[in-house]
PyMOL Python script that loads the backbone (N, CA, C, O; Angstrom):
from pymol import cmd

cmd.read_pdbstr("""\
ATOM      1  N   MET A   1     -13.983-179.520 -54.208  1.00  0.00           N
ATOM      2  CA  MET A   1     -13.835-178.436 -53.941  1.00  0.00           C
ATOM      3  C   MET A   1     -12.257-178.204 -52.828  1.00  0.00           C
ATOM      4  O   MET A   1     -11.687-179.026 -52.111  1.00  0.00           O
ATOM      5  N   ALA A   2     -11.956-176.796 -53.091  1.00  0.00           N
ATOM      6  CA  ALA A   2     -10.703-177.029 -51.886  1.00  0.00           C
ATOM      7  C   ALA A   2     -10.570-175.893 -50.903  1.00  0.00           C
ATOM      8  O   ALA A   2     -10.205-174.777 -51.275  1.00  0.00           O
ATOM      9  N   LEU A   3     -10.756-176.071 -50.109  1.00  0.00           N
ATOM     10  CA  LEU A   3     -10.896-175.260 -48.951  1.00  0.00           C
ATOM     11  C   LEU A   3      -9.765-174.627 -48.569  1.00  0.00           C
ATOM     12  O   LEU A   3      -8.916-175.371 -48.078  1.00  0.00           O
ATOM     13  N   ARG A   4      -9.424-173.176 -48.665  1.00  0.00           N
ATOM     14  CA  ARG A   4      -8.604-172.796 -47.535  1.00  0.00           C
ATOM     15  C   ARG A   4      -8.595-172.122 -46.541  1.00  0.00           C
ATOM     16  O   ARG A   4      -9.120-171.015 -46.662  1.00  0.00           O
ATOM     17  N   HIS A   5      -8.220-172.358 -45.660  1.00  0.00           N
ATOM     18  CA  HIS A   5      -8.553-172.097 -44.520  1.00  0.00           C
ATOM     19  C   HIS A   5      -7.967-170.638 -44.110  1.00  0.00           C
ATOM     20  O   HIS A   5      -6.753-170.625 -44.311  1.00  0.00           O
ATOM     21  N   ILE A   6      -8.306-169.778 -43.753  1.00  0.00           N
ATOM     22  CA  ILE A   6      -8.127-168.583 -43.486  1.00  0.00           C
ATOM     23  C   ILE A   6      -7.975-168.257 -42.249  1.00  0.00           C
ATOM     24  O   ILE A   6      -7.157-167.354 -42.072  1.00  0.00           O
ATOM     25  N   GLY A   7      -8.534-168.725 -41.223  1.00  0.00           N
ATOM     26  CA  GLY A   7      -8.046-168.286 -39.652  1.00  0.00           C
ATOM     27  C   GLY A   7      -9.127-168.934 -38.548  1.00  0.00           C
ATOM     28  O   GLY A   7     -10.232-169.337 -38.909  1.00  0.00           O
ATOM     29  N   THR A   8      -8.827-168.968 -37.632  1.00  0.00           N
ATOM     30  CA  THR A   8      -9.921-169.233 -36.630  1.00  0.00           C
ATOM     31  C   THR A   8      -9.857-167.844 -35.723  1.00  0.00           C
ATOM     32  O   THR A   8      -9.024-166.944 -35.826  1.00  0.00           O
ATOM     33  N   ASP A   9     -10.984-167.933 -34.801  1.00  0.00           N
ATOM     34  CA  ASP A   9     -11.114-166.792 -33.709  1.00  0.00           C
ATOM     35  C   ASP A   9      -9.851-167.020 -32.571  1.00  0.00           C
ATOM     36  O   ASP A   9      -9.656-167.934 -31.770  1.00  0.00           O
ATOM     37  N   PRO A  10      -9.063-165.734 -32.879  1.00  0.00           N
ATOM     38  CA  PRO A  10      -7.969-165.872 -32.054  1.00  0.00           C
ATOM     39  C   PRO A  10      -8.131-165.839 -30.284  1.00  0.00           C
ATOM     40  O   PRO A  10      -7.224-165.912 -29.455  1.00  0.00           O
ATOM     41  N   ASN A  11      -9.678-165.696 -30.045  1.00  0.00           N
ATOM     42  CA  ASN A  11     -10.098-165.866 -28.531  1.00  0.00           C
ATOM     43  C   ASN A  11     -11.021-167.300 -28.579  1.00  0.00           C
ATOM     44  O   ASN A  11     -11.941-167.445 -27.774  1.00  0.00           O
ATOM     45  N   SER A  12     -10.811-167.983 -29.240  1.00  0.00           N
ATOM     46  CA  SER A  12     -11.375-169.314 -29.479  1.00  0.00           C
ATOM     47  C   SER A  12     -11.055-170.117 -27.971  1.00  0.00           C
ATOM     48  O   SER A  12      -9.847-170.259 -27.787  1.00  0.00           O
ATOM     49  N   GLU A  13     -11.721-170.533 -27.132  1.00  0.00           N
ATOM     50  CA  GLU A  13     -11.310-170.977 -25.860  1.00  0.00           C
ATOM     51  C   GLU A  13     -10.905-172.148 -26.329  1.00  0.00           C
ATOM     52  O   GLU A  13      -9.712-172.143 -26.025  1.00  0.00           O
ATOM     53  N   GLN A  14     -11.212-173.576 -27.103  1.00  0.00           N
ATOM     54  CA  GLN A  14     -10.770-174.268 -27.697  1.00  0.00           C
ATOM     55  C   GLN A  14      -9.974-174.523 -28.993  1.00  0.00           C
ATOM     56  O   GLN A  14      -9.283-175.447 -29.424  1.00  0.00           O
ATOM     57  N   GLY A  15     -10.392-173.221 -29.463  1.00  0.00           N
ATOM     58  CA  GLY A  15      -9.232-173.380 -30.726  1.00  0.00           C
ATOM     59  C   GLY A  15      -9.929-174.032 -32.386  1.00  0.00           C
ATOM     60  O   GLY A  15      -9.450-174.250 -33.499  1.00  0.00           O
ATOM     61  N   ASN A  16     -10.956-174.128 -31.903  1.00  0.00           N
ATOM     62  CA  ASN A  16     -12.328-174.709 -33.373  1.00  0.00           C
ATOM     63  C   ASN A  16     -13.083-173.620 -33.822  1.00  0.00           C
ATOM     64  O   ASN A  16     -13.124-173.736 -35.047  1.00  0.00           O
ATOM     65  N   CYS A  17     -13.791-172.480 -33.427  1.00  0.00           N
ATOM     66  CA  CYS A  17     -14.467-171.940 -33.680  1.00  0.00           C
ATOM     67  C   CYS A  17     -14.668-170.582 -33.201  1.00  0.00           C
ATOM     68  O   CYS A  17     -14.148-170.357 -32.108  1.00  0.00           O
ATOM     69  N   PRO A  18     -15.391-169.476 -33.831  1.00  0.00           N
ATOM     70  CA  PRO A  18     -15.496-169.754 -35.063  1.00  0.00           C
ATOM     71  C   PRO A  18     -14.195-169.628 -36.610  1.00  0.00           C
ATOM     72  O   PRO A  18     -13.219-168.883 -36.527  1.00  0.00           O
ATOM     73  N   ASN A  19     -14.410-170.294 -37.588  1.00  0.00           N
ATOM     74  CA  ASN A  19     -13.569-169.997 -38.523  1.00  0.00           C
ATOM     75  C   ASN A  19     -14.485-169.216 -39.984  1.00  0.00           C
ATOM     76  O   ASN A  19     -15.683-169.003 -40.166  1.00  0.00           O
ATOM     77  N   VAL A  20     -13.091-168.918 -40.945  1.00  0.00           N
ATOM     78  CA  VAL A  20     -13.338-168.503 -42.065  1.00  0.00           C
ATOM     79  C   VAL A  20     -12.589-169.374 -42.991  1.00  0.00           C
ATOM     80  O   VAL A  20     -11.523-169.695 -42.465  1.00  0.00           O
ATOM     81  N   TRP A  21     -12.740-169.892 -44.202  1.00  0.00           N
ATOM     82  CA  TRP A  21     -12.603-170.472 -45.465  1.00  0.00           C
ATOM     83  C   TRP A  21     -12.552-169.650 -46.514  1.00  0.00           C
ATOM     84  O   TRP A  21     -13.127-168.574 -46.354  1.00  0.00           O
ATOM     85  N   VAL A  22     -11.969-169.862 -47.666  1.00  0.00           N
ATOM     86  CA  VAL A  22     -12.730-169.514 -48.883  1.00  0.00           C
ATOM     87  C   VAL A  22     -11.934-170.679 -49.615  1.00  0.00           C
ATOM     88  O   VAL A  22     -10.796-171.148 -49.608  1.00  0.00           O
ATOM     89  N   ASP A  23     -13.651-170.975 -50.511  1.00  0.00           N
ATOM     90  CA  ASP A  23     -13.492-172.007 -51.611  1.00  0.00           C
ATOM     91  C   ASP A  23     -12.191-171.672 -53.410  1.00  0.00           C
ATOM     92  O   ASP A  23     -12.311-171.436 -54.612  1.00  0.00           O
ATOM     93  N   ASP A  24     -11.470-171.818 -52.712  1.00  0.00           N
ATOM     94  CA  ASP A  24     -10.634-171.497 -54.262  1.00  0.00           C
ATOM     95  C   ASP A  24     -11.233-171.623 -55.673  1.00  0.00           C
ATOM     96  O   ASP A  24     -10.860-170.809 -56.517  1.00  0.00           O
ATOM     97  N   ALA A  25     -12.221-172.668 -56.041  1.00  0.00           N
ATOM     98  CA  ALA A  25     -12.617-173.018 -57.467  1.00  0.00           C
ATOM     99  C   ALA A  25     -13.752-171.968 -57.628  1.00  0.00           C
ATOM    100  O   ALA A  25     -14.069-171.700 -58.787  1.00  0.00           O
ATOM    101  N   THR A  26     -14.535-171.217 -56.418  1.00  0.00           N
ATOM    102  CA  THR A  26     -15.497-170.556 -56.663  1.00  0.00           C
ATOM    103  C   THR A  26     -15.862-169.401 -55.973  1.00  0.00           C
ATOM    104  O   THR A  26     -16.925-168.791 -56.087  1.00  0.00           O
ATOM    105  N   LYS A  27     -14.780-169.100 -55.146  1.00  0.00           N
ATOM    106  CA  LYS A  27     -14.171-167.795 -54.441  1.00  0.00           C
ATOM    107  C   LYS A  27     -15.453-167.446 -53.367  1.00  0.00           C
ATOM    108  O   LYS A  27     -15.829-166.333 -53.000  1.00  0.00           O
ATOM    109  N   ASP A  28     -15.872-168.491 -53.074  1.00  0.00           N
ATOM    110  CA  ASP A  28     -17.355-168.347 -51.867  1.00  0.00           C
ATOM    111  C   ASP A  28     -16.691-168.384 -50.166  1.00  0.00           C
ATOM    112  O   ASP A  28     -15.867-169.207 -49.766  1.00  0.00           O
ATOM    113  N   PHE A  29     -17.068-167.697 -49.663  1.00  0.00           N
ATOM    114  CA  PHE A  29     -16.361-167.761 -48.276  1.00  0.00           C
ATOM    115  C   PHE A  29     -17.524-168.737 -47.547  1.00  0.00           C
ATOM    116  O   PHE A  29     -18.700-168.381 -47.471  1.00  0.00           O
ATOM    117  N   VAL A  30     -17.062-169.933 -47.057  1.00  0.00           N
ATOM    118  CA  VAL A  30     -17.243-170.787 -46.184  1.00  0.00           C
ATOM    119  C   VAL A  30     -17.073-170.471 -44.413  1.00  0.00           C
ATOM    120  O   VAL A  30     -15.989-170.814 -43.942  1.00  0.00           O
ATOM    121  N   ILE A  31     -18.170-169.791 -43.373  1.00  0.00           N
ATOM    122  CA  ILE A  31     -17.972-169.417 -42.564  1.00  0.00           C
ATOM    123  C   ILE A  31     -18.653-170.483 -41.557  1.00  0.00           C
ATOM    124  O   ILE A  31     -19.692-171.094 -41.810  1.00  0.00           O
ATOM    125  N   GLN A  32     -17.652-170.642 -39.998  1.00  0.00           N
ATOM    126  CA  GLN A  32     -18.392-171.656 -39.218  1.00  0.00           C
ATOM    127  C   GLN A  32     -18.507-170.764 -37.890  1.00  0.00           C
ATOM    128  O   GLN A  32     -17.422-170.533 -37.357  1.00  0.00           O
ATOM    129  N   GLY A  33     -19.599-170.244 -37.290  1.00  0.00           N
ATOM    130  CA  GLY A  33     -19.672-168.945 -36.436  1.00  0.00           C
ATOM    131  C   GLY A  33     -20.721-169.969 -35.472  1.00  0.00           C
ATOM    132  O   GLY A  33     -21.046-171.153 -35.565  1.00  0.00           O
ATOM    133  N   TRP A  34     -21.080-168.795 -34.458  1.00  0.00           N
ATOM    134  CA  TRP A  34     -22.266-169.599 -33.590  1.00  0.00           C
ATOM    135  C   TRP A  34     -23.827-169.383 -33.815  1.00  0.00           C
ATOM    136  O   TRP A  34     -24.250-168.416 -34.448  1.00  0.00           O
ATOM    137  N   LYS A  35     -24.448-170.110 -33.392  1.00  0.00           N
ATOM    138  CA  LYS A  35     -25.972-170.016 -33.899  1.00  0.00           C
ATOM    139  C   LYS A  35     -26.182-168.781 -32.590  1.00  0.00           C
ATOM    140  O   LYS A  35     -25.547-168.554 -31.560  1.00  0.00           O
ATOM    141  N   VAL A  36     -27.858-167.913 -33.462  1.00  0.00           N
ATOM    142  CA  VAL A  36     -27.715-166.475 -33.145  1.00  0.00           C
ATOM    143  C   VAL A  36     -28.787-166.975 -32.165  1.00  0.00           C
ATOM    144  O   VAL A  36     -29.303-168.040 -32.506  1.00  0.00           O
ATOM    145  N   ASP A  37     -29.337-166.307 -30.751  1.00  0.00           N
ATOM    146  CA  ASP A  37     -30.089-166.489 -30.005  1.00  0.00           C
ATOM    147  C   ASP A  37     -31.699-166.385 -30.822  1.00  0.00           C
ATOM    148  O   ASP A  37     -31.847-166.339 -32.043  1.00  0.00           O
ATOM    149  N   GLY A  38     -32.682-166.367 -29.905  1.00  0.00           N
ATOM    150  CA  GLY A  38     -33.646-166.062 -30.236  1.00  0.00           C
ATOM    151  C   GLY A  38     -34.149-165.057 -31.027  1.00  0.00           C
ATOM    152  O   GLY A  38     -34.643-165.094 -32.154  1.00  0.00           O
ATOM    153  N   ALA A  39     -33.872-163.819 -29.980  1.00  0.00           N
ATOM    154  CA  ALA A  39     -34.067-162.747 -30.171  1.00  0.00           C
ATOM    155  C   ALA A  39     -33.577-161.938 -31.343  1.00  0.00           C
ATOM    156  O   ALA A  39     -34.316-161.108 -31.873  1.00  0.00           O
ATOM    157  N   THR A  40     -32.046-162.213 -31.863  1.00  0.00           N
ATOM    158  CA  THR A  40     -31.566-161.826 -33.045  1.00  0.00           C
ATOM    159  C   THR A  40     -32.020-162.827 -34.340  1.00  0.00           C
ATOM    160  O   THR A  40     -31.764-162.401 -35.466  1.00  0.00           O
ATOM    161  N   ARG A  41     -32.512-163.797 -34.242  1.00  0.00           N
ATOM    162  CA  ARG A  41     -33.348-164.975 -35.384  1.00  0.00           C
ATOM    163  C   ARG A  41     -34.400-164.007 -35.415  1.00  0.00           C
ATOM    164  O   ARG A  41     -34.181-163.385 -36.454  1.00  0.00           O
ATOM    165  N   GLY A  42     -35.280-163.587 -34.944  1.00  0.00           N
ATOM    166  CA  GLY A  42     -36.425-162.586 -35.115  1.00  0.00           C
ATOM    167  C   GLY A  42     -36.233-161.815 -35.990  1.00  0.00           C
ATOM    168  O   GLY A  42     -36.735-161.782 -37.114  1.00  0.00           O
ATOM    169  N   GLU A  43     -35.257-160.941 -35.367  1.00  0.00           N
ATOM    170  CA  GLU A  43     -34.570-159.563 -36.129  1.00  0.00           C
ATOM    171  C   GLU A  43     -34.678-159.937 -37.342  1.00  0.00           C
ATOM    172  O   GLU A  43     -35.384-159.336 -38.152  1.00  0.00           O
ATOM    173  N   CYS A  44     -33.886-161.135 -37.659  1.00  0.00           N
ATOM    174  CA  CYS A  44     -33.215-161.953 -38.920  1.00  0.00           C
ATOM    175  C   CYS A  44     -34.873-161.443 -40.010  1.00  0.00           C
ATOM    176  O   CYS A  44     -35.174-160.572 -40.826  1.00  0.00           O
ATOM    177  N   LEU A  45     -35.609-162.767 -39.262  1.00  0.00           N
ATOM    178  CA  LEU A  45     -36.758-162.814 -40.102  1.00  0.00           C
ATOM    179  C   LEU A  45     -37.914-161.668 -39.973  1.00  0.00           C
ATOM    180  O   LEU A  45     -39.122-161.895 -40.042  1.00  0.00           O
ATOM    181  N   SER A  46     -37.421-160.633 -39.809  1.00  0.00           N
ATOM    182  CA  SER A  46     -38.456-159.409 -39.557  1.00  0.00           C
ATOM    183  C   SER A  46     -37.857-159.038 -41.171  1.00  0.00           C
ATOM    184  O   SER A  46     -38.748-158.307 -41.603  1.00  0.00           O
ATOM    185  N   ILE A  47     -36.956-159.152 -42.117  1.00  0.00           N
ATOM    186  CA  ILE A  47     -36.651-159.191 -43.136  1.00  0.00           C
ATOM    187  C   ILE A  47     -36.975-159.646 -44.028  1.00  0.00           C
ATOM    188  O   ILE A  47     -37.230-159.008 -45.050  1.00  0.00           O
ATOM    189  N   GLY A  48     -37.072-161.002 -43.905  1.00  0.00           N
ATOM    190  CA  GLY A  48     -37.571-161.989 -44.645  1.00  0.00           C
ATOM    191  C   GLY A  48     -37.514-163.206 -44.253  1.00  0.00           C
ATOM    192  O   GLY A  48     -36.865-163.425 -43.231  1.00  0.00           O
ATOM    193  N   ALA A  49     -38.174-164.339 -44.950  1.00  0.00           N
ATOM    194  CA  ALA A  49     -37.713-165.889 -44.250  1.00  0.00           C
ATOM    195  C   ALA A  49     -36.043-166.056 -44.585  1.00  0.00           C
ATOM    196  O   ALA A  49     -35.334-165.510 -45.430  1.00  0.00           O
ATOM    197  N   ILE A  50     -35.726-167.150 -43.437  1.00  0.00           N
ATOM    198  CA  ILE A  50     -34.739-168.106 -44.014  1.00  0.00           C
ATOM    199  C   ILE A  50     -34.746-169.439 -44.354  1.00  0.00           C
ATOM    200  O   ILE A  50     -34.701-170.156 -43.354  1.00  0.00           O
ATOM    201  N   PRO A  51     -34.783-169.985 -45.311  1.00  0.00           N
ATOM    202  CA  PRO A  51     -34.672-171.147 -45.868  1.00  0.00           C
ATOM    203  C   PRO A  51     -34.614-172.250 -45.197  1.00  0.00           C
ATOM    204  O   PRO A  51     -34.385-171.661 -44.140  1.00  0.00           O
ATOM    205  N   ASP A  52     -34.619-173.110 -44.952  1.00  0.00           N
ATOM    206  CA  ASP A  52     -34.583-174.218 -44.425  1.00  0.00           C
ATOM    207  C   ASP A  52     -32.894-174.822 -44.959  1.00  0.00           C
ATOM    208  O   ASP A  52     -32.374-175.720 -44.297  1.00  0.00           O
ATOM    209  N   HIS A  53     -32.453-174.469 -45.691  1.00  0.00           N
ATOM    210  CA  HIS A  53     -31.174-175.031 -46.170  1.00  0.00           C
ATOM    211  C   HIS A  53     -30.089-173.803 -46.109  1.00  0.00           C
ATOM    212  O   HIS A  53     -29.028-173.767 -46.732  1.00  0.00           O
ATOM    213  N   GLU A  54     -30.662-172.684 -45.104  1.00  0.00           N
ATOM    214  CA  GLU A  54     -29.970-171.514 -44.671  1.00  0.00           C
ATOM    215  C   GLU A  54     -29.757-171.246 -42.957  1.00  0.00           C
ATOM    216  O   GLU A  54     -30.505-171.750 -42.119  1.00  0.00           O
ATOM    217  N   ASP A  55     -28.953-170.634 -42.727  1.00  0.00           N
ATOM    218  CA  ASP A  55     -28.968-170.606 -41.290  1.00  0.00           C
ATOM    219  C   ASP A  55     -28.038-168.531 -40.964  1.00  0.00           C
ATOM    220  O   ASP A  55     -27.191-167.846 -41.537  1.00  0.00           O
ATOM    221  N   VAL A  56     -28.747-168.427 -39.994  1.00  0.00           N
ATOM    222  CA  VAL A  56     -27.765-167.339 -39.626  1.00  0.00           C
ATOM    223  C   VAL A  56     -27.019-167.609 -38.768  1.00  0.00           C
ATOM    224  O   VAL A  56     -27.374-168.333 -37.838  1.00  0.00           O
ATOM    225  N   ILE A  57     -25.906-167.146 -38.850  1.00  0.00           N
ATOM    226  CA  ILE A  57     -24.377-167.168 -37.631  1.00  0.00           C
ATOM    227  C   ILE A  57     -24.226-165.970 -37.090  1.00  0.00           C
ATOM    228  O   ILE A  57     -24.628-164.917 -37.584  1.00  0.00           O
ATOM    229  N   ARG A  58     -23.534-166.127 -35.872  1.00  0.00           N
ATOM    230  CA  ARG A  58     -22.800-164.797 -35.682  1.00  0.00           C
ATOM    231  C   ARG A  58     -21.228-164.845 -35.724  1.00  0.00           C
ATOM    232  O   ARG A  58     -20.689-165.878 -35.326  1.00  0.00           O
ATOM    233  N   ILE A  59     -20.542-163.924 -36.125  1.00  0.00           N
ATOM    234  CA  ILE A  59     -18.962-163.929 -36.214  1.00  0.00           C
ATOM    235  C   ILE A  59     -18.680-162.675 -35.140  1.00  0.00           C
ATOM    236  O   ILE A  59     -19.510-161.768 -35.080  1.00  0.00           O
ATOM    237  N   PRO A  60     -17.906-162.659 -34.593  1.00  0.00           N
ATOM    238  CA  PRO A  60     -16.998-162.040 -33.730  1.00  0.00           C
ATOM    239  C   PRO A  60     -16.408-160.704 -33.772  1.00  0.00           C
ATOM    240  O   PRO A  60     -15.212-160.953 -33.621  1.00  0.00           O
ATOM    241  N   ALA A  61     -16.543-159.206 -33.905  1.00  0.00           N
ATOM    242  CA  ALA A  61     -16.072-158.310 -34.540  1.00  0.00           C
ATOM    243  C   ALA A  61     -14.371-158.694 -34.596  1.00  0.00           C
ATOM    244  O   ALA A  61     -13.770-158.434 -35.638  1.00  0.00           O
ATOM    245  N   ARG A  62     -13.774-159.199 -33.657  1.00  0.00           N
ATOM    246  CA  ARG A  62     -12.041-159.276 -33.522  1.00  0.00           C
ATOM    247  C   ARG A  62     -12.111-160.413 -34.921  1.00  0.00           C
ATOM    248  O   ARG A  62     -10.932-160.690 -35.143  1.00  0.00           O
ATOM    249  N   MET A  63     -12.689-160.900 -35.576  1.00  0.00           N
ATOM    250  CA  MET A  63     -12.733-161.599 -36.275  1.00  0.00           C
ATOM    251  C   MET A  63     -12.548-160.423 -37.864  1.00  0.00           C
ATOM    252  O   MET A  63     -12.191-160.804 -38.978  1.00  0.00           O
ATOM    253  N   VAL A  64     -12.731-159.723 -37.668  1.00  0.00           N
ATOM    254  CA  VAL A  64     -12.634-158.521 -39.061  1.00  0.00           C
ATOM    255  C   VAL A  64     -11.102-158.640 -39.775  1.00  0.00           C
ATOM    256  O   VAL A  64     -11.003-158.243 -40.936  1.00  0.00           O
ATOM    257  N   ASP A  65     -10.116-159.089 -39.209  1.00  0.00           N
ATOM    258  CA  ASP A  65      -9.130-158.983 -39.908  1.00  0.00           C
ATOM    259  C   ASP A  65      -9.370-160.438 -40.714  1.00  0.00           C
ATOM    260  O   ASP A  65      -8.822-160.444 -41.816  1.00  0.00           O
ATOM    261  N   LEU A  66     -10.023-161.562 -40.399  1.00  0.00           N
ATOM    262  CA  LEU A  66      -9.716-162.514 -41.220  1.00  0.00           C
ATOM    263  C   LEU A  66     -10.532-162.616 -41.762  1.00  0.00           C
ATOM    264  O   LEU A  66     -10.592-163.664 -42.405  1.00  0.00           O
ATOM    265  N   ILE A  67     -11.641-161.692 -41.883  1.00  0.00           N
ATOM    266  CA  ILE A  67     -12.754-161.559 -42.885  1.00  0.00           C
ATOM    267  C   ILE A  67     -12.064-160.843 -44.282  1.00  0.00           C
ATOM    268  O   ILE A  67     -12.252-161.080 -45.475  1.00  0.00           O
ATOM    269  N   ARG A  68     -11.237-159.920 -43.628  1.00  0.00           N
ATOM    270  CA  ARG A  68     -10.557-159.006 -44.761  1.00  0.00           C
ATOM    271  C   ARG A  68      -9.315-160.334 -45.379  1.00  0.00           C
ATOM    272  O   ARG A  68      -9.682-161.003 -46.345  1.00  0.00           O
ATOM    273  N   LYS A  69      -8.549-160.490 -45.044  1.00  0.00           N
ATOM    274  CA  LYS A  69      -7.870-161.763 -45.101  1.00  0.00           C
ATOM    275  C   LYS A  69      -8.270-162.782 -46.268  1.00  0.00           C
ATOM    276  O   LYS A  69      -7.510-163.297 -47.088  1.00  0.00           O
ATOM    277  N   ALA A  70      -9.915-162.973 -46.111  1.00  0.00           N
ATOM    278  CA  ALA A  70     -10.344-163.691 -46.713  1.00  0.00           C
ATOM    279  C   ALA A  70     -11.001-163.215 -48.476  1.00  0.00           C
ATOM    280  O   ALA A  70     -11.191-163.691 -49.595  1.00  0.00           O
ATOM    281  N   CYS A  71     -11.132-161.987 -47.701  1.00  0.00           N
ATOM    282  CA  CYS A  71     -11.891-160.748 -49.369  1.00  0.00           C
ATOM    283  C   CYS A  71     -10.496-160.425 -50.117  1.00  0.00           C
ATOM    284  O   CYS A  71     -10.436-160.136 -51.312  1.00  0.00           O
ATOM    285  N   ASP A  72      -9.155-160.532 -49.076  1.00  0.00           N
ATOM    286  CA  ASP A  72      -7.865-160.593 -50.589  1.00  0.00           C
ATOM    287  C   ASP A  72      -7.398-162.145 -51.192  1.00  0.00           C
ATOM    288  O   ASP A  72      -6.760-162.291 -52.234  1.00  0.00           O
ATOM    289  N   ALA A  73      -7.740-162.972 -50.534  1.00  0.00           N
ATOM    290  CA  ALA A  73      -7.778-164.175 -51.224  1.00  0.00           C
ATOM    291  C   ALA A  73      -8.317-164.567 -52.500  1.00  0.00           C
ATOM    292  O   ALA A  73      -7.873-165.281 -53.399  1.00  0.00           O
ATOM    293  N   VAL A  74      -9.422-163.900 -52.346  1.00  0.00           N
ATOM    294  CA  VAL A  74     -10.274-163.945 -53.291  1.00  0.00           C
ATOM    295  C   VAL A  74     -10.161-162.906 -54.362  1.00  0.00           C
ATOM    296  O   VAL A  74     -10.101-163.187 -55.559  1.00  0.00           O
ATOM    297  N   GLU A  75     -10.133-161.608 -53.843  1.00  0.00           N
ATOM    298  CA  GLU A  75      -9.624-160.873 -55.130  1.00  0.00           C
ATOM    299  C   GLU A  75      -7.905-160.767 -55.215  1.00  0.00           C
ATOM    300  O   GLU A  75      -7.454-159.773 -55.785  1.00  0.00           O
ATOM    301  N   GLY A  76      -7.190-161.519 -54.798  1.00  0.00           N
ATOM    302  CA  GLY A  76      -5.763-161.945 -54.880  1.00  0.00           C
ATOM    303  C   GLY A  76      -5.358-161.713 -56.582  1.00  0.00           C
ATOM    304  O   GLY A  76      -6.170-161.502 -57.483  1.00  0.00           O
ATOM    305  N   PRO A  77      -3.858-161.821 -56.712  1.00  0.00           N
ATOM    306  CA  PRO A  77      -3.346-161.915 -57.619  1.00  0.00           C
ATOM    307  C   PRO A  77      -3.805-162.347 -58.727  1.00  0.00           C
ATOM    308  O   PRO A  77      -3.076-162.400 -59.718  1.00  0.00           O
TER     309      PRO A  77
END
""", "prot")
cmd.dss("prot")
cmd.show_as("cartoon", "prot")
cmd.util.cbc("prot")
cmd.orient("prot")
């Protein structure tokens, strides 16, 4: 697996989270974000179960450009 780091939240207080990567082999996104609070998790659970091997994370809107870069990396030339 070869992960390509796309970027880190430009307002990260410690410079290490949240992050966006692209797996060059599978073209999957790998996202590191903040755990959601109980109310947010409850809203997500109203749609359906969250399996034990999955979780819900929050990514700040200011990272939209990084998500776009990840999309471009996946769809690239």
